[in-house]
N, C-alpha and C positions, 0 to 999 in steps of 0.2 A: 448090286454093282454101288450104289452109290454107299451101303454101308462099308464096303470095301475100301472106297474113298477115305471115308472118314477116320478108318483104322490107321491108314497109310499115312495120312497127314496128321494124325492124332489131334483131331478137332472135335467139336461136341454137336456143331449143328453144320446144316447144308449152307445157312447163309455164310457163318464163318468160312467154309470149304470155297465160297463164291469170291470172299473179300480177299482170300489168300490167292486165288488165282488170278483175279483183277491186279493186285499188288505185283505179283510176277510178271503179270504181263507189262504191266507200265514201266516196272523197274528194268526189265530187258530192254524194252523199246528205247526208252530213255537213255540208258547207259550208251547204246550205239549212236545215237543221235547226239549227244555231248561228246563222245569220243573225239570226234574230229574237230571240233573247236576247242577244246581245252589242248589236243595234241598241237593245234596250231599256235595257240597262244604260248604254250612253253617250249616248242620247238623251232617256231619260225613258220613262214609262209613256205619257204624252199624244201620244207620236209616235204611235202606233197608230191615232188618229183625226185624224192629220194628212193634207192631201192629198199630202205628200211621201213618205210611208211606204215605198211600194212603189220608188220613185225610189232613195232611199235605201239600201233592202235590198237592190236589186240592184248598186248601186255597191259596196256592203259586200261581196257575196258575190264578187265578182272577185277581190279581194285575199285575202279568206280561203281563198278554192280555192287560189290559188298556195302559201300558207304550208302548207294542210293536205297539199297533193299532194306536198311534201317529208316530211312528219311521216310521212304514212301509208306513202308510200315508201320510206322508211328503217326503218320497224316491218316492213315486207316483205322487207327486205334489198335494195333496188333503189334504194339513194340514186343513185349515178351514174347509172342510166337517166334518173331524173326530174329530175336535177341538169340534164342534157342538155337534157331538153324545156324546162324552166324558161328556160335560157338562149336559147332559140329564140323563147319567149311573150315 
């Protein structure tokens, strides 16, 4: 099972696989957490009462996730791996 995951994620060790899972987890959570304050900063406080709030927030989360994936991946020493992921996305 673990060898299958190593092949799917194209990594050399289980430690690197663990780091990659941690980076994906942190990045996903962080993009959702930071989405709201960033949207409010750029669109204003009144956006929270708008019908378009969730649409704009979801649209904002996609590019935010891409940027955070590179940043968090770099902090964990996996820049090259996540840069290759970004090129595919």
